TORVEXLUM-488144 format. One record per residue: x, y, z of N, C-alpha, C in turn; residue in three letters. Coordinates in steps of 0.2 Angstrom, whole numbers, padded with zeros to 4 digits, always signed. Layout:
BEGIN
XYZXYZXYZALA...
END
This chain:
BEGIN
+0554+0342+0406+0555+0349+0408+0562+0351+0407MET+0563+0357+0404+0569+0359+0402+0573+0361+0408ASP+0580+0360+0408+0584+0361+0414+0584+0368+0417PRO+0583+0374+0413+0582+0380+0416+0576+0381+0420ASP+0570+0378+0418+0564+0378+0421+0564+0374+0428THR+0567+0368+0427+0568+0364+0433+0573+0367+0438ALA+0578+0370+0436+0582+0374+0441+0578+0380+0445ALA+0574+0383+0441+0570+0389+0444+0565+0386+0449ALA+0562+0381+0447+0557+0378+0452+0561+0375+0458LEU+0566+0372+0457+0570+0370+0463+0572+0375+0468GLY+0574+0381+0465+0576+0387+0469+0570+0389+0473GLU+0564+0389+0469+0558+0392+0472+0555+0388+0478ALA+0557+0381+0478+0555+0377+0483+0557+0379+0490TRP+0563+0382+0490+0565+0385+0497+0566+0392+0498CYS+0562+0396+0493+0563+0403+0493+0559+0406+0498ASP+0562+0411+0502+0559+0414+0508+0556+0421+0506ASP+0557+0423+0500+0554+0429+0498+0546+0430+0498TYR+0543+0425+0495+0535+0425+0496+0533+0427+0503PRO+0536+0423+0508+0533+0425+0515+0535+0432+0517TRP+0541+0434+0515+0544+0441+0517+0539+0446+0513ALA+0537+0445+0507+0533+0449+0504+0526+0450+0507PHE+0523+0444+0509+0516+0444+0512+0517+0447+0519LEU+0522+0446+0522+0523+0450+0529+0523+0457+0528THR+0527+0460+0523+0527+0467+0522+0520+0470+0520ARG+0517+0466+0516+0510+0468+0513+0505+0468+0519LEU+0505+0463+0523+0500+0463+0529+0502+0468+0534THR+0508+0470+0535+0510+0475+0540+0508+0482+0538GLU+0506+0483+0532+0503+0489+0530+0497+0491+0534ILE+0493+0487+0535+0487+0488+0538+0481+0489+0533GLY+0477+0495+0534+0472+0497+0530+0474+0497+0522ASP+0471+0493+0518+0472+0493+0511+0466+0494+0507ARG+0461+0497+0510+0454+0498+0507+0455+0502+0501MET+0451+0501+0496+0452+0505+0489+0452+0512+0490GLY+0457+0515+0487+0458+0522+0487+0461+0525+0493GLY+0464+0521+0498+0467+0523+0504+0474+0524+0503SER+0478+0527+0507+0485+0528+0507+0489+0521+0507PRO+0486+0516+0511+0488+0510+0512+0488+0506+0506GLY+0482+0507+0502+0482+0503+0495+0487+0506+0491GLU+0489+0512+0491+0494+0515+0487+0501+0512+0489ARG+0502+0511+0495+0508+0508+0497+0509+0501+0495ARG+0503+0497+0495+0503+0490+0492+0505+0490+0485ALA+0502+0495+0481+0504+0495+0474+0511+0496+0473ALA+0514+0501+0477+0521+0502+0476+0525+0496+0478ASP+0523+0492+0483+0526+0486+0485+0526+0481+0480LEU+0520+0480+0476+0520+0475+0471+0524+0477+0465VAL+0525+0484+0464+0529+0486+0458+0537+0485+0460ALA+0538+0485+0466+0545+0483+0469+0546+0476+0468GLU+0541+0472+0469+0542+0465+0468+0543+0463+0461GLY+0539+0466+0456+0540+0465+0449+0547+0467+0447PHE+0550+0473+0449+0556+0475+0447+0562+0470+0450GLU+0561+0468+0456+0565+0463+0458+0565+0457+0454ARG+0560+0455+0451+0559+0449+0447+0563+0450+0440ALA+0564+0457+0438+0567+0458+0432+0562+0461+0427GLY+0556+0462+0429+0551+0465+0424+0553+0471+0421ALA+0551+0472+0414+0552+0479+0411+0546+0484+0412ARG+0548+0490+0411+0543+0495+0410+0538+0495+0416ALA+0541+0494+0422+0536+0493+0428+0534+0500+0430VAL+0527+0501+0431+0524+0507+0433+0518+0507+0437GLU+0517+0512+0441+0511+0512+0445+0506+0517+0442VAL+0500+0515+0439+0495+0520+0436+0490+0521+0441GLU+0487+0527+0440+0481+0529+0445+0475+0529+0441SER+0469+0528+0444+0463+0529+0441+0458+0532+0446PHE+0453+0535+0444+0448+0538+0448+0443+0533+0450GLU+0440+0534+0456+0435+0530+0459+0431+0533+0464MET+0426+0530+0467+0422+0533+0473+0425+0529+0479ASN+0428+0533+0483+0431+0530+0489+0426+0530+0495ARG+0425+0524+0498+0420+0524+0503+0424+0523+0510TRP+0422+0527+0515+0425+0527+0521+0420+0524+0526SER+0422+0519+0530+0418+0515+0534+0414+0519+0540ARG+0418+0524+0543+0415+0527+0549+0413+0523+0555GLY+0408+0525+0558+0405+0521+0564+0398+0518+0562ASP+0396+0513+0566+0389+0510+0565+0387+0508+0572ALA+0381+0509+0573+0378+0506+0580+0371+0502+0578GLU+0370+0497+0581+0364+0493+0581+0362+0491+0588LEU+0355+0492+0589+0352+0490+0595+0345+0488+0595ALA+0343+0483+0598+0336+0481+0599+0333+0486+0604VAL+0327+0489+0603+0324+0494+0607+0318+0492+0610THR+0315+0487+0608+0309+0485+0611+0308+0477+0609ASP+0306+0473+0613+0304+0473+0620+0309+0474+0625PRO+0316+0474+0623+0321+0475+0628+0326+0480+0624VAL+0330+0483+0628+0335+0488+0625+0342+0484+0626GLU+0345+0483+0620+0352+0480+0620+0355+0481+0614ARG+0362+0483+0615+0366+0485+0609+0371+0479+0607SER+0372+0479+0600+0376+0474+0597+0382+0477+0593PHE+0388+0473+0593+0393+0475+0589+0391+0475+0581GLU+0393+0479+0577+0391+0479+0570+0396+0483+0566THR+0397+0482+0560+0401+0486+0555+0397+0488+0549ILE+0398+0494+0546+0394+0496+0540+0398+0492+0534ALA+0394+0491+0529+0396+0487+0523+0398+0493+0518LEU+0403+0491+0514+0405+0496+0509+0400+0499+0504PRO+0400+0505+0503+0395+0509+0499+0388+0509+0503TYR+0388+0507+0509+0382+0509+0513+0381+0517+0514SER+0376+0520+0513+0375+0527+0514+0375+0528+0522PRO+0376+0534+0524+0375+0536+0531+0367+0536+0532ALA+0365+0535+0538+0358+0536+0539+0356+0533+0546GLY+0350+0535+0548+0348+0532+0555+0341+0529+0553GLU+0340+0523+0555+0334+0519+0554+0331+0516+0560VAL+0324+0516+0561+0321+0513+0566+0315+0509+0563ARG+0315+0502+0565+0309+0498+0562+0309+0491+0565GLY+0304+0488+0563+0303+0481+0565+0309+0476+0562GLU+0311+0472+0566+0316+0467+0564+0312+0461+0560LEU+0315+0459+0554+0312+0453+0551+0317+0449+0549VAL+0316+0442+0550+0321+0437+0548+0320+0434+0541ASP+0324+0435+0536+0323+0432+0530+0328+0426+0528ALA+0330+0422+0533+0333+0416+0533+0340+0417+0529GLY+0341+0414+0523+0347+0415+0519+0347+0421+0515TYR+0341+0424+0514+0340+0430+0510+0339+0428+0503GLY+0337+0422+0501+0336+0420+0494+0330+0424+0492THR+0329+0425+0485+0323+0428+0483+0316+0426+0485PRO+0316+0419+0485+0310+0416+0488+0308+0418+0495ASP+0313+0418+0499+0313+0419+0506+0311+0427+0507GLU+0314+0431+0503+0312+0438+0504+0305+0439+0502LEU+0303+0436+0496+0296+0437+0494+0291+0434+0499ASP+0293+0430+0503+0288+0426+0508+0287+0430+0514ALA+0291+0436+0515+0290+0440+0521+0289+0447+0519VAL+0286+0451+0523+0284+0458+0522+0290+0462+0525ASP+0294+0464+0520+0300+0468+0522+0299+0476+0522VAL+0294+0478+0519+0293+0485+0518+0293+0489+0524GLU+0298+0494+0525+0298+0498+0530+0302+0495+0536GLY+0305+0489+0535+0308+0485+0541+0315+0484+0540LYS+0318+0482+0545+0326+0480+0545+0326+0473+0544ILE+0329+0471+0538+0330+0464+0536+0336+0461+0539VAL+0336+0455+0542+0341+0451+0544+0342+0444+0539VAL+0348+0443+0536+0349+0437+0532+0356+0435+0533ALA+0357+0428+0532+0363+0425+0532+0368+0427+0526SER+0374+0426+0528+0379+0427+0522+0380+0421+0518THR+0378+0416+0520+0379+0409+0516+0373+0408+0512THR+0373+0402+0508+0368+0400+0504+0366+0393+0506THR+0360+0391+0506+0358+0384+0507+0361+0379+0503PRO+0364+0373+0505+0366+0368+0501+0361+0365+0496GLU+0364+0364+0490+0359+0362+0485+0356+0367+0481GLY+0357+0374+0483+0354+0379+0479+0360+0383+0475SER+0358+0387+0471+0363+0391+0467+0366+0396+0472ARG+0372+0398+0470+0375+0403+0474+0372+0410+0474PHE+0370+0413+0479+0367+0419+0479+0371+0425+0483ILE+0374+0429+0479+0378+0434+0481+0375+0439+0486HIS+0379+0442+0490+0376+0447+0495+0373+0453+0491ARG+0376+0455+0485+0373+0460+0482+0366+0459+0479MET+0365+0452+0477+0358+0450+0475+0353+0451+0481GLU+0355+0448+0487+0351+0448+0493+0349+0455+0494LYS+0354+0460+0495+0353+0467+0496+0349+0470+0491PHE+0350+0469+0485+0346+0472+0480+0339+0470+0480GLY+0337+0464+0481+0330+0462+0482+0327+0465+0488HIS+0330+0465+0493+0327+0468+0499+0326+0476+0498ALA+0331+0479+0495+0330+0486+0494+0324+0488+0490ALA+0324+0484+0484+0318+0484+0479+0311+0483+0482ALA+0311+0479+0487+0305+0477+0491+0303+0482+0496ALA+0307+0487+0497+0305+0492+0502+0308+0492+0509GLY+0313+0487+0510+0317+0487+0516+0320+0494+0518ALA+0320+0495+0524+0323+0502+0526+0331+0501+0528GLU+0333+0495+0529+0340+0493+0531+0341+0486+0530ALA+0347+0484+0530+0349+0476+0529+0354+0475+0534PHE+0354+0469+0537+0359+0466+0542+0361+0459+0540VAL+0367+0459+0538+0370+0452+0536+0373+0449+0542PHE+0371+0443+0544+0373+0439+0549+0378+0434+0547ARG+0384+0434+0549+0389+0429+0547+0387+0422+0549ASN+0389+0417+0545+0388+0410+0546+0394+0406+0549HIS+0399+0410+0550+0405+0407+0553+0406+0409+0560THR+0407+0405+0565+0407+0407+0572+0414+0411+0574PRO+0414+0414+0580+0420+0418+0582+0419+0425+0583GLY+0413+0427+0584+0411+0434+0585+0415+0439+0579GLN+0413+0437+0573+0416+0440+0567+0411+0443+0563LEU+0410+0449+0564+0405+0453+0559+0408+0453+0552PRO+0405+0452+0547+0408+0452+0540+0407+0458+0537PRO+0411+0459+0532+0410+0465+0527+0410+0463+0520THR+0409+0467+0515+0408+0465+0508+0404+0471+0505GLY+0406+0472+0499+0403+0478+0495+0395+0477+0493SER+0391+0482+0494+0384+0481+0492+0383+0483+0485LEU+0387+0487+0482+0387+0489+0475+0394+0490+0472ARG+0394+0491+0466+0400+0492+0462+0401+0500+0461PHE+0406+0503+0465+0408+0510+0464+0403+0515+0465ASP+0398+0514+0468+0392+0519+0469+0389+0517+0476ARG+0386+0523+0479+0382+0522+0485+0376+0518+0484GLU+0375+0514+0489+0369+0510+0489+0363+0514+0491ALA+0357+0510+0491+0350+0514+0492+0349+0514+0499ALA+0350+0509+0503+0348+0509+0510+0354+0507+0514ILE+0355+0509+0521+0360+0507+0525+0360+0499+0526PRO+0367+0497+0527+0368+0489+0528+0374+0488+0532ALA+0373+0483+0537+0379+0482+0541+0380+0474+0542VAL+0385+0472+0544+0387+0465+0546+0387+0464+0553GLY+0385+0458+0555+0385+0456+0562+0388+0449+0563VAL+0390+0447+0568+0393+0440+0569+0387+0435+0569SER+0389+0429+0569+0385+0423+0569+0381+0423+0576LEU+0385+0425+0581+0382+0425+0588+0377+0430+0589GLU+0379+0436+0586+0374+0442+0586+0368+0440+0582THR+0369+0437+0576+0364+0435+0572+0359+0430+0575GLY+0361+0426+0579+0356+0421+0583+0352+0425+0587GLU+0354+0430+0591+0350+0434+0595+0345+0438+0591TRP+0347+0441+0585+0343+0445+0581+0337+0441+0578LEU+0339+0435+0576+0333+0431+0573+0328+0429+0579THR+0331+0428+0585+0327+0427+0590+0322+0433+0592ASP+0325+0439+0592+0321+0445+0593+0316+0446+0587TYR+0318+0444+0581+0314+0445+0576+0307+0441+0576ALA+0308+0435+0579+0302+0431+0580+0298+0433+0585GLU+0300+0437+0590+0296+0440+0595+0293+0447+0593ARG+0295+0449+0587+0292+0455+0584+0296+0461+0587GLY+0302+0461+0588+0306+0466+0591+0307+0472+0586ALA+0308+0478+0589+0310+0483+0585+0318+0485+0586ARG+0321+0488+0581+0328+0490+0582+0329+0497+0579ALA+0335+0499+0581+0338+0506+0579+0345+0504+0576ALA+0346+0507+0570+0352+0507+0566+0355+0513+0564LEU+0361+0515+0566+0364+0521+0563+0371+0519+0560ARG+0372+0522+0554+0378+0521+0550+0381+0528+0549VAL+0387+0529+0550+0390+0536+0549+0396+0535+0544ASP+0394+0533+0538+0399+0531+0532+0399+0537+0527ALA+0404+0537+0523+0405+0542+0518+0408+0540+0511GLU+0405+0542+0506+0407+0541+0499+0410+0547+0496THR+0416+0548+0494+0419+0554+0491+0423+0552+0485THR+0425+0557+0480+0429+0555+0475+0436+0553+0477PRO+0439+0548+0474+0446+0546+0476+0450+0543+0471GLY+0456+0541+0472+0461+0539+0467+0463+0532+0470THR+0464+0527+0465+0467+0521+0467+0472+0519+0462SER+0476+0514+0463+0482+0513+0459+0483+0505+0457HIS+0485+0504+0450+0487+0498+0448+0495+0498+0447ASN+0498+0492+0448+0505+0491+0446+0506+0486+0441ALA+0510+0487+0436+0511+0482+0431+0518+0483+0427HIS+0520+0477+0425+0526+0477+0421+0526+0471+0416GLY+0531+0470+0412+0531+0465+0407+0537+0460+0407THR+0536+0454+0405+0542+0449+0405+0542+0445+0398LEU+0547+0442+0397+0547+0438+0391+0549+0443+0385GLY+0548+0440+0379+0549+0443+0372+0544+0449+0371PRO+0547+0454+0368+0543+0460+0367+0538+0459+0361ASP+0533+0455+0361+0528+0454+0356+0522+0458+0357THR+0518+0459+0351+0512+0463+0352+0507+0459+0356ASP+0507+0452+0355+0502+0448+0358+0505+0447+0365GLU+0500+0447+0370+0503+0446+0377+0497+0442+0381GLU+0500+0439+0387+0496+0436+0392+0496+0440+0398ILE+0490+0441+0401+0490+0445+0407+0489+0441+0413LEU+0493+0442+0418+0493+0438+0425+0491+0444+0430VAL+0486+0443+0433+0483+0449+0438+0481+0446+0444VAL+0482+0450+0450+0479+0449+0456+0478+0455+0460GLY+0473+0455+0464+0472+0462+0468+0475+0462+0474HIS+0478+0469+0475+0482+0470+0481+0478+0474+0487HIS+0472+0476+0485+0468+0479+0490+0465+0474+0495ASP+0462+0476+0500+0459+0472+0505+0454+0476+0509ALA+0449+0473+0513+0445+0477+0517+0449+0479+0523HIS+0447+0485+0525+0450+0489+0531+0450+0486+0537ASP+0446+0481+0538+0445+0478+0545+0450+0473+0547ILE+0454+0471+0543+0459+0465+0544+0465+0466+0540ALA+0470+0461+0540+0476+0462+0536+0475+0460+0529GLU+0470+0457+0527+0469+0454+0520+0474+0449+0518GLY+0476+0445+0523+0481+0440+0521+0479+0435+0516ALA+0473+0432+0518+0470+0427+0513+0467+0430+0507LEU+0463+0436+0508+0460+0439+0502+0462+0446+0502ASP+0467+0447+0498+0470+0443+0493+0477+0443+0493ASN+0480+0444+0500+0487+0444+0501+0490+0438+0498GLY+0487+0432+0499+0490+0426+0496+0490+0426+0488CYS+0485+0429+0485+0485+0429+0478+0490+0434+0475GLY+0490+0440+0477+0495+0444+0474+0502+0442+0476ILE+0503+0439+0482+0510+0436+0483+0512+0430+0478THR+0507+0426+0476+0508+0421+0471+0510+0424+0464VAL+0506+0430+0463+0508+0433+0456+0515+0436+0456VAL+0517+0439+0462+0524+0442+0462+0529+0436+0462VAL+0528+0431+0466+0532+0425+0466+0533+0422+0459ALA+0527+0421+0456+0527+0418+0449+0531+0422+0444ALA+0530+0429+0445+0534+0433+0440+0542+0432+0441ALA+0544+0430+0447+0551+0428+0447+0553+0422+0443HIS+0548+0417+0443+0549+0411+0440+0549+0412+0432LEU+0544+0416+0430+0543+0417+0423+0549+0421+0420LEU+0552+0425+0424+0558+0428+0422+0564+0423+0420ALA+0563+0417+0423+0569+0412+0421+0566+0407+0416GLU+0560+0408+0413+0558+0403+0408+0558+0406+0401MET+0558+0402+0397+0558+0403+0389+0551+0404+0387ASP+0549+0410+0387+0542+0412+0385+0541+0413+0378LEU+0535+0411+0375+0534+0412+0367+0531+0419+0366ASP+0528+0422+0371+0525+0429+0370+0526+0433+0376VAL+0525+0439+0376+0525+0444+0382+0520+0442+0387LYS+0522+0442+0393+0518+0441+0399+0518+0448+0403VAL+0512+0451+0404+0511+0456+0408+0509+0454+0415ARG+0512+0456+0420+0510+0455+0427+0508+0461+0430VAL+0502+0460+0434+0499+0466+0437+0496+0465+0443ALA+0496+0470+0448+0493+0470+0454+0487+0476+0453GLY+0481+0475+0455+0476+0480+0454+0472+0481+0460VAL+0470+0487+0460+0466+0490+0466+0459+0489+0466GLY+0455+0490+0471+0448+0491+0471+0444+0485+0469CYS+0447+0479+0469+0443+0473+0468+0437+0472+0473GLU+0439+0473+0479+0433+0472+0484+0428+0477+0483GLU+0429+0483+0480+0423+0488+0479+0421+0488+0472THR+0422+0483+0468+0419+0483+0462+0423+0481+0456GLY+0429+0478+0457+0433+0476+0451+0435+0482+0447LEU+0436+0487+0451+0438+0494+0448+0444+0494+0444LEU+0450+0492+0448+0456+0492+0445+0457+0488+0439GLY+0454+0482+0439+0454+0477+0433+0450+0481+0427ALA+0445+0484+0429+0441+0487+0424+0445+0493+0421ASP+0448+0497+0425+0453+0502+0422+0458+0499+0418ALA+0461+0494+0420+0467+0491+0416+0464+0488+0409LEU+0458+0485+0409+0455+0483+0403+0453+0488+0398ALA+0451+0494+0401+0450+0500+0397+0456+0502+0393GLU+0462+0502+0397+0468+0505+0394+0472+0500+0390ARG+0470+0493+0390+0474+0489+0386+0471+0487+0379MET+0475+0485+0374+0473+0483+0368+0470+0476+0368ALA+0464+0475+0370+0462+0468+0372+0462+0463+0366LEU+0462+0466+0360+0463+0461+0354+0470+0457+0354ASP+0474+0460+0358+0481+0458+0358+0482+0453+0364ASP+0477+0453+0369+0478+0449+0375+0475+0442+0373VAL+0480+0437+0373+0478+0430+0372+0474+0427+0377ARG+0475+0429+0384+0471+0426+0389+0473+0430+0395ALA+0468+0430+0400+0470+0433+0407+0470+0428+0412VAL+0475+0428+0416+0475+0423+0422+0474+0427+0428VAL+0469+0426+0432+0467+0430+0438+0468+0426+0444ASN+0473+0428+0448+0475+0424+0454+0472+0427+0460VAL+0466+0425+0461+0462+0427+0467+0460+0421+0471ASP+0463+0420+0476+0461+0414+0480+0467+0409+0480GLY+0471+0409+0475+0477+0404+0475+0481+0406+0481ALA+0485+0401+0484+0489+0401+0490+0486+0401+0496GLY+0479+0401+0497+0476+0401+0503+0476+0394+0506ARG+0475+0389+0502+0474+0382+0505+0478+0378+0501PHE+0478+0371+0502+0483+0366+0500+0483+0365+0492ARG+0477+0364+0490+0476+0362+0483+0474+0368+0478ASP+0477+0368+0472+0475+0373+0468+0468+0371+0464LEU+0464+0377+0463+0458+0375+0459+0458+0380+0453ARG+0456+0378+0448+0456+0382+0442+0449+0383+0439ALA+0447+0389+0438+0440+0391+0435+0441+0392+0428HIS+0439+0388+0423+0440+0389+0416+0435+0393+0412THR+0429+0394+0415+0424+0399+0412+0422+0396+0405HIS+0421+0390+0405+0418+0387+0399+0423+0385+0393GLY+0429+0386+0394+0434+0385+0389+0437+0378+0389SER+0436+0374+0384+0439+0368+0384+0446+0368+0383GLU+0449+0373+0380+0456+0373+0379+0459+0375+0386THR+0456+0379+0390+0459+0380+0396+0459+0374+0401MET+0453+0370+0400+0453+0364+0404+0458+0359+0402GLU+0459+0358+0396+0465+0354+0393+0472+0356+0396GLU+0473+0362+0395+0479+0365+0397+0480+0364+0405LEU+0475+0365+0409+0476+0364+0416+0477+0356+0418VAL+0474+0352+0414+0475+0345+0415+0482+0343+0413ALA+0485+0346+0408+0492+0344+0406+0497+0347+0411SER+0496+0353+0414+0501+0355+0419+0500+0351+0425VAL+0494+0349+0427+0493+0345+0433+0497+0338+0432ALA+0497+0336+0426+0500+0329+0425+0507+0330+0425ASP+0510+0335+0422+0517+0337+0421+0520+0338+0428GLU+0517+0342+0432+0519+0343+0439+0517+0338+0444ALA+0513+0333+0442+0511+0328+0447+0508+0332+0453ASN+0504+0337+0452+0500+0340+0458+0493+0341+0456GLN+0489+0340+0461+0481+0340+0459+0479+0347+0458PRO+0475+0348+0453+0472+0355+0451+0465+0353+0449ILE+0460+0355+0453+0453+0354+0452+0451+0359+0447SER+0445+0357+0443+0443+0362+0438+0435+0363+0439VAL+0434+0370+0439+0427+0372+0438+0425+0375+0431ARG+0420+0373+0428+0419+0376+0421+0415+0382+0421GLU+0411+0383+0427+0406+0388+0427+0409+0395+0427GLN+0406+0400+0423+0407+0407+0423+0405+0410+0429VAL+0409+0414+0432+0406+0418+0437+0409+0425+0437HIS+0405+0431+0439+0407+0437+0437+0410+0441+0443PRO+0412+0438+0449+0414+0442+0455+0421+0442+0456PHE+0426+0443+0451+0433+0443+0452+0436+0447+0446SER+0442+0448+0446+0446+0452+0442+0446+0450+0435ASP+0445+0444+0433+0444+0441+0426+0438+0444+0423HIS+0433+0446+0426+0427+0448+0423+0427+0454+0418TRP+0430+0459+0420+0431+0465+0415+0434+0463+0409PRO+0438+0457+0409+0441+0455+0402+0437+0450+0399PHE+0434+0445+0403+0430+0440+0400+0424+0443+0397LEU+0420+0448+0400+0414+0450+0397+0416+0454+0390LYS+0422+0456+0389+0425+0459+0383+0428+0454+0378ARG+0427+0448+0380+0429+0443+0375+0436+0440+0376GLY+0439+0441+0381+0446+0438+0383+0445+0432+0386VAL+0448+0426+0384+0448+0420+0388+0451+0421+0395PRO+0448+0418+0400+0450+0419+0406+0451+0413+0410ALA+0456+0413+0415+0457+0407+0419+0458+0411+0426LEU+0454+0408+0431+0455+0411+0438+0458+0405+0442GLN+0463+0407+0446+0466+0402+0451+0464+0403+0458LEU+0461+0398+0461+0458+0399+0468+0462+0393+0471HIS+0459+0391+0477+0462+0385+0480+0457+0382+0485SER+0458+0376+0487+0453+0372+0492+0457+0368+0496GLU+0454+0366+0502+0458+0362+0507+0458+0355+0504ARG+0464+0351+0505+0464+0345+0502+0459+0340+0505ALA+0456+0336+0501+0451+0331+0503+0445+0334+0506SER+0443+0340+0504+0437+0343+0506+0433+0345+0500GLN+0427+0345+0501+0423+0348+0495+0425+0355+0493PRO+0425+0357+0487+0427+0364+0485+0423+0369+0488ALA+0416+0367+0490+0412+0373+0493+0414+0374+0501ALA+0418+0370+0503+0420+0371+0511+0422+0378+0512ALA+0420+0380+0518+0421+0387+0520+0429+0388+0522GLY+0431+0394+0522+0438+0396+0523+0439+0395+0531ALA+0434+0395+0535+0435+0395+0542+0436+0389+0545GLY+0437+0383+0541+0438+0377+0544+0432+0373+0547GLY+0426+0376+0546+0421+0372+0549+0417+0369+0544ASN+0419+0369+0537+0415+0365+0532+0409+0368+0529GLY+0408+0374+0532+0402+0378+0530+0403+0381+0523ALA+0397+0382+0519+0398+0385+0513+0399+0393+0514ARG+0404+0395+0510+0405+0403+0510+0413+0404+0511GLY+0414+0410+0513+0421+0412+0513+0425+0411+0519ARG+0421+0410+0525+0424+0409+0531+0428+0415+0534GLY+0434+0414+0535+0438+0420+0538+0439+0426+0534TRP+0438+0425+0527+0438+0431+0523+0433+0436+0525GLY+0435+0443+0523+0430+0448+0525+0428+0449+0532HIS+0433+0446+0536+0432+0447+0544+0438+0449+0547THR+0438+0451+0553+0444+0453+0557+0449+0447+0557HIS+0447+0441+0556+0451+0435+0557+0455+0434+0551ALA+0455+0438+0545+0459+0437+0539+0466+0439+0541ASP+0470+0435+0544+0477+0437+0546+0482+0433+0544THR+0488+0435+0544+0494+0431+0542+0495+0424+0545ARG+0493+0423+0551+0494+0417+0554+0490+0411+0551ASP+0485+0413+0547+0481+0408+0543+0484+0405+0537LYS+0490+0408+0535+0493+0406+0529+0499+0401+0530VAL+0499+0396+0525+0505+0391+0525+0509+0393+0519ASP+0516+0395+0521+0520+0398+0515+0522+0392+0510ASP+0521+0386+0512+0522+0381+0507+0517+0382+0501ARG+0510+0384+0503+0505+0385+0497+0507+0391+0493ASN+0510+0396+0496+0512+0402+0492+0517+0399+0487LEU+0522+0396+0489+0528+0394+0484+0525+0389+0479ARG+0521+0384+0481+0519+0379+0476+0514+0381+0471GLU+0510+0386+0473+0505+0389+0469+0508+0394+0464HIS+0513+0397+0466+0517+0401+0462+0520+0397+0456ALA+0523+0391+0458+0526+0387+0453+0521+0384+0448MET+0515+0382+0451+0510+0380+0446+0507+0386+0442LEU+0507+0392+0445+0504+0397+0441+0509+0399+0435THR+0516+0399+0436+0521+0400+0431+0520+0395+0426ALA+0519+0388+0428+0519+0383+0423+0513+0384+0418LEU+0507+0386+0421+0501+0387+0418+0502+0393+0413LEU+0505+0398+0415+0506+0404+0410+0511+0402+0405VAL+0516+0398+0406+0521+0396+0401+0517+0392+0396ARG+0512+0387+0398+0509+0383+0393+0504+0388+0389GLU+0501+0393+0392+0497+0397+0388+0501+0401+0383LEU+0507+0403+0385+0511+0406+0380+0513+0402+0374ALA+0513+0395+0375+0514+0390+0370+0508+0389+0366ARG+0502+0390+0368+0496+0389+0365+0494+0394+0360THR+0494+0393+0354+0493+0398+0349+0486+0400+0348ASP+0481+0395+0349+0474+0396+0348+0470+0395+0354GLU+0468+0400+0357+0463+0400+0363+0457+0403+0360ILE+0451+0399+0359+0445+0402+0356+0443+0408+0361PRO+0441+0413+0358+0438+0419+0362+0431+0418+0363ARG+0428+0419+0369+0421+0418+0370+0417+0424+0368PRO+0411+0422+0365+0407+0428+0362+0402+0430+0368SER+0399+0436+0368+0395+0438+0373+0389+0433+0374PRO+0386+0430+0369+0381+0425+0369+0383+0419+0373SER+0389+0417+0372+0391+0411+0375+0392+0412+0382ALA+0395+0418+0384+0396+0419+0391+0390+0420+0395VAL+0385+0424+0391+0378+0425+0394+0375+0418+0395ALA+0375+0413+0390+0372+0407+0391+0375+0403+0397GLY+0382+0403+0398+0385+0400+0403+0383+0403+0410ASN+0382+0409+0410+0380+0413+0417+0372+0410+0418LEU+0368+0410+0413+0362+0408+0414+0361+0401+0416ARG+0366+0396+0414+0366+0389+0416+0367+0389+0423SER+0371+0394+0426+0373+0394+0433+0368+0398+0437GLY+0363+0400+0434+0358+0404+0437+0361+0411+0440ASP+0365+0414+0436+0368+0420+0439+0364+0426+0436TYR+0360+0426+0431+0357+0431+0428+0353+0435+0432GLU+0349+0432+0436+0344+0435+0440+0348+0439+0446GLU+0353+0436+0448+0357+0440+0454+0360+0445+0451GLY+0363+0445+0445+0367+0450+0442+0363+0456+0441MET+0357+0455+0438+0352+0460+0437+0350+0464+0443LYS+0349+0460+0448+0347+0463+0455+0352+0467+0458ALA+0358+0465+0456+0364+0469+0459+0366+0475+0454ALA+0363+0475+0448+0365+0480+0443+0371+0479+0440GLY+0373+0473+0439+0380+0472+0435+0379+0467+0429ILE+0373+0466+0427+0372+0462+0420+0374+0467+0415TRP+0379+0465+0410+0381+0470+0405+0375+0473+0401PRO+0376+0479+0399+0371+0482+0395+0371+0480+0388GLU+0366+0479+0385+0365+0476+0378+0365+0469+0378GLY+0366+0465+0383+0366+0458+0383+0359+0455+0383TRP+0357+0451+0379+0350+0448+0379+0350+0443+0385GLU
END
């Protein structure tokens, strides 16, 4: 390792700026896509890039459909009368529904097909059974709506009286109302469903035209070719968004400080994007405005910094996998690898357009990669998308160390001349091998024109 890089990494080891940045970010409060708080987050990210010495730092706006949560009420009406805490899910329409409760288990397609959901209020878990393919909430919701359900209730699988949130569609209003309830409430609802109970659901949400913002700047030589390092600065409005994705955007900003001290072979663009939680809208807007033929690779930092060990999603690229292994060996730090393509984060608008992609996530040391974020070992996101996604869950060592590893990975990408670009057929084949096609089509996000 060259002396300048070693010195920069040594300074980063005890740098308190990442924690200070995360503190300011989580103090903002509501960073929902299109909100004033999200704009403040974009400005904070731009400030961080300027502090790192990035050039041409700017905050760009893009139009989107802003969803406002409003109020929601859920009550069992027969054979007893009982109200439960609930929250509406992004892009749920407003509406009032009365009907029979039906339990659809995990909400898999087979489970939904096995029960009569037409005209009913469907209850399903936020997690997926072990040993099965991952089934996204949008797929569960899409199947239920297509089968004639009147409303959908997602019950959390993580304890703690934590009703979950999560977008139902990408940037457009969904077909039927949907809400989230806690694991504890979900246990009652499944019990009532077995008794043939009826329920009433009211959602008072709103979807209106809005504006969101991306922040970006450049580091390194002023070459035509560039590498994009991106993380989303938005978060759901029900919590501080410290884990998802306060940690990730903090890692991007901290890595920018390190990259500014490194000898880079090509230009590196660092970016914070909005509206990831409501449909990858900021990343898509950025992809539309960039000359993608000049983008050597995109590094999406979504999930890094949350837990102890870094995890790299290489999306079927052998070159990326080899690069990750070389950096892990050089840094003497563990980085696990997943090869499977997945479409639910900010690399997707670039990957589907043929840009090689690397996503940096994290996992608890000595635990399976599928372990939940809530510390209970369950499959799923755990504290993310709940009121419990707060700064106290973060270890600032992870922020610093993952920023170092991110910077080293980007430096190696800048040194790598040939990174094969994935074809649509190769990406589609990888998605099919992971059983994503059915779910993406149910959610309405399978790319047009793909076989």
